[in-house]
N, C-alpha and C positions, 0 to 999 in steps of 0.2 A: 644707604637710605636713612634719612632722618627719622628719629623716633617721634611718632605723632600719636599720642594717646587719644583714644576716642572717648567721648562722653558716654554715659549710660544710654542716652537717647540715640546717639550715633551707633552704638553697638546693637541696640534693639532694631534700628532701621536696617543695618547691615544684615542682621540675621533674617529679617523679613525678605529683603531683596535676594539674599542667597537662597532662601527656600523657594522663592518664585523663579529662580534661575534654572531650576531643573525642569525639563520638558514634561515629565510625568506629573510632577506637582502642579505645574502650570495648567495642564489638562484637567487635573482634579479640581482646581479652582474654577475653571470654566464650567465644569459639570455642576459644581455646587452653586455657582451664580445662576445657571440656567434652571436647575431643579429646585432651588431654594433650600432644600434639605434632602439628605440621602443617607441610607444605611450603607454600611461597608460592603455588603453583598451586592448592592446595586452598582457601586463604584467599581467593584471587581468585574462585574458583567460589562459595564460600559467601557472599561479600559482594556479588558482582555488579559489582565495581569493576575498573577497568583495572589491569593488573600494575604499571605505574609508580606509580599512586596507592597501591596496597597496599604496595609496596616503600618508599615514602616514609613511610607510617604505621608500618611495622615498624621503620624506622630510628629514628624518634622514640622508640618504645617501648623499643628496644634501648639507645639512648643514655641514656634515663631509668633504666635498670637494671631494668625490669619484665619483659623477656623476654630470652632468649638464643637465638642461632642457631648451628647447626652445619652446615657444608657437607658434603653427602653426594652425591658425584658432581656432576652438573650442577645439583642443587637445594640449597636451604638449608632445613633442618628447624628450625622454631621451637618453643619451649616457654616456659612461664612461668619466670621466674627466682625460684625459691622463696626464696632468701636475700634478694633485693632486696625481695620482697613482705613477708616476715617483718619486715625492717628497717623498712619503711614503716608496717606495722601497729603495731610497737612504738613508733615515734615518735608516731603519732597517739594511741595509748593513753596515752603519757606526759603529754600535755597535755589530753586529753579530760576526765579527771575534774575538772580545774579549772573547765571551762566547762559540763560536762554530767554531773554526778554521777549514778551509778545509784541506784535506790531503796535498795539495800543500803548504798551509801556514805553516803547522806543519813541513814539510820537509825543507822549507826555514829557519824557526827559528832554527831547529836542525842543519842544515848545517852551518849557520852563528855562532851559539853558539860554534861549534867545529872548526871554522876557514875555512870551505869549502866555495867555491864561485860558486856553481853550482846548 
């Protein structure tokens, strides 16, 4: 296999996608998207998992930049990291047209290839 070094942006995107690739973390992201914010205990209750397991998954999501946590007394309140998620979406969008053009993009390319401007 050829050595293909990833840029720091590509490494960051890969870490985010890897974090989302775990079904438990994917579920936690859905919970946070629905609830807007949630303390660890609520996530434990909603997933049915042990506190230590949930905490480990939250740590991975936080380190990937997908969620943020704010300490509120004895609990930590988690929410989606909007800036991180927007960044991830923009990076995916930046290379997706190359591999998966939308019907509108295909029409645009075909029209311009044949000299049409509409």
